[in-house]
C-alpha positions in Angstrom: 128.8 179.6 94.3 125.3 180.7 95.3 123.8 178.4 92.7 125.8 175.5 94.0 124.7 176.2 97.5 121.0 176.3 96.5 121.4 173.0 94.6 123.0 171.4 97.6 120.2 172.7 99.8 117.6 171.2 97.5 119.4 167.8 97.4 119.6 167.7 101.2 115.9 168.7 101.5 114.9 166.0 99.0 116.9 163.3 100.9 115.4 164.4 104.2 111.8 164.2 102.8 112.3 160.8 101.3 114.0 159.5 104.5 111.1 160.8 106.6 108.5 159.2 104.3 110.4 155.9 104.4 110.7 155.7 108.2 107.1 156.8 108.6 106.0 154.0 106.3 108.0 151.5 108.4 106.4 152.7 111.6 103.0 152.5 110.0 103.6 149.0 109.0 104.7 148.1 112.5 101.5 149.6 113.9 99.4 147.6 111.4 101.2 144.4 112.5 100.5 145.2 116.2 96.8 145.7 115.2 94.4 145.4 118.1 97.1 145.0 120.7 97.8 148.8 120.4 94.7 150.4 118.9 91.9 148.5 120.8 91.6 149.4 124.5 89.6 146.2 125.1 92.5 144.1 124.0 95.0 146.0 126.0 92.7 145.5 129.0 92.7 141.8 128.2 96.5 141.7 128.2 96.6 143.7 131.5 94.4 141.0 133.1 96.6 138.2 131.7 99.6 140.1 133.1 98.2 140.3 136.6 96.8 136.8 136.7 99.9 135.1 135.5 102.3 137.6 137.0 104.2 138.3 133.8 105.1 141.6 132.2 102.6 143.0 129.8 105.4 143.7 127.3 106.2 140.0 127.2 102.6 139.2 126.3 102.6 141.7 123.4 106.0 140.4 122.2 104.8 136.8 122.1 101.6 137.8 120.4 103.3 139.7 117.7 106.3 137.4 117.2 104.4 134.2 116.9 101.1 135.6 115.5 99.0 133.9 118.2 95.4 134.7 118.6 94.6 136.7 121.7 92.6 133.9 123.3 95.6 131.6 122.9 97.9 133.7 125.0 96.3 132.6 128.4 96.8 129.0 127.2 100.6 129.5 126.7 101.1 131.0 130.1 98.7 128.6 131.8 100.6 125.5 130.5 104.0 127.1 131.2 103.0 127.8 134.8 101.6 124.3 135.3 104.6 122.6 133.7 107.1 124.9 135.4 108.8 125.9 132.1 109.3 129.1 130.2 106.5 130.2 127.7 109.0 129.7 124.9 109.1 125.9 125.7 105.3 125.8 125.1 105.5 127.8 122.0 108.3 125.7 120.5 106.2 122.6 120.8 103.3 124.4 119.3 105.3 125.5 116.3 106.4 121.9 115.8 102.7 121.0 115.2 101.6 119.7 118.6 98.1 120.4 119.7 97.4 122.0 123.1 96.3 118.5 124.2 99.6 117.0 123.0 101.5 119.6 124.9 99.4 118.9 128.0 100.3 115.2 127.8 103.9 115.9 126.9 104.5 117.5 130.3 102.5 114.8 132.1 99.8 117.3 133.2 96.4 116.0 134.4 93.6 117.2 132.1 91.6 118.0 135.2 93.6 121.2 135.6 91.5 122.8 132.9 88.2 122.6 134.7 86.5 124.8 137.2 83.4 124.0 139.4 80.1 124.8 137.8 76.5 124.5 139.0 74.8 124.3 135.6 73.6 120.8 135.0 73.0 121.0 131.3 75.8 122.9 129.5 75.5 123.8 125.9 78.2 124.8 123.3 81.0 125.6 123.4 81.5 123.8 126.7 79.0 121.0 126.6 81.2 118.3 125.1 84.3 119.1 127.3 82.3 119.1 130.5 80.6 115.9 129.4 84.0 114.3 129.1 85.1 115.7 132.5 82.1 114.3 134.3 82.7 110.9 132.8 86.4 111.1 133.8 85.5 112.1 137.4 83.5 108.9 137.7 85.9 106.5 135.8 89.1 108.2 137.0 90.6 107.8 133.5 90.3 109.8 130.3 90.7 106.8 128.1 90.7 107.7 124.4 89.1 111.1 125.1 90.9 114.0 123.4 90.2 117.7 124.0 90.3 119.8 120.8 92.3 123.0 120.7 89.1 125.0 120.8 88.0 123.1 124.0 91.3 123.9 125.8 91.2 127.6 124.7 87.7 127.9 126.0 88.4 126.1 129.3 91.6 128.0 130.0 90.0 131.4 129.4 87.0 130.4 131.5 89.3 129.5 134.4 91.5 132.5 134.0 88.7 135.1 133.7 86.5 133.6 136.4 89.3 133.3 138.9 90.9 136.7 138.1 87.6 138.6 138.4 86.2 136.3 141.0 83.1 135.7 138.8 81.1 132.4 138.8 82.1 130.3 135.8 78.5 129.7 135.0 78.0 133.4 134.1 80.9 133.3 131.6 79.6 130.1 130.1 76.3 131.9 129.5 78.1 134.8 127.9 80.1 132.5 125.6 76.8 130.7 124.6 75.6 134.0 123.4 78.6 134.4 121.2 80.6 136.9 123.2 84.4 136.7 122.8 86.8 136.6 125.8 88.2 140.0 125.2 84.6 141.4 125.4 83.8 139.3 128.5 86.9 140.5 130.2 86.1 144.1 129.4 82.6 143.7 130.9 84.0 142.6 134.3 86.6 145.3 134.2 83.9 147.9 133.9 81.8 146.2 136.6 84.8 146.3 138.9 85.3 150.0 138.1 81.7 150.8 139.0 81.9 148.8 142.2 85.0 150.5 143.3 83.5 153.9 142.6 80.4 153.0 144.7 82.7 151.8 147.5 84.7 155.0 147.5 81.5 157.1 147.6 79.1 155.1 149.9 77.1 158.3 150.8 76.4 159.1 147.2 72.8 158.1 146.9 70.1 159.2 144.4 68.4 162.4 145.7 64.7 163.1 145.7 63.6 165.0 142.6 62.5 168.6 142.8 58.8 169.0 143.5 58.5 165.4 144.7 56.3 165.1 147.8 57.8 163.5 150.9 
């Protein structure tokens, strides 16, 4: 009887160990799939900014990101078009999954391409915005887009430019310069988040000024 009890104990322990390893591997796989959305603070800060700007739950952003495997810089495009077209984000994603470009989706909902642009003071704009703003300036004069088509990359760059500049109240020209240097939108957003944090700290401690060093003559 004692031998049987010991054998039963070993079997239960073995099953428990294998079950633990199995579920641990499943959780690890989920974490790998979530990738930067969980492990990278910069990306989470980017999602937080999207959440505040478009007034959507951060959990919904992560869910859409992981379910449809969208790039981080495509997420603002989904919510931007959904907001402008007065539809759910799922309606935008469904069209995207059917093979439509961001430009096709824009025209599908009868949206004016002018919604993508923000005022800039820079006269000569280089990549990645030069071509898009060149089209825009022609459109403003002719009042028609004609055969002009904005590529997916153009719309992603324009929407993120608008979103980040308006959310952080930063001149669009500054973001254009940062993009020209090769910075990604997640990094750009993080830069302004940190600047806001420093500005808030200084505002809360207005009397905190650098003191005079010891031994320095007055």
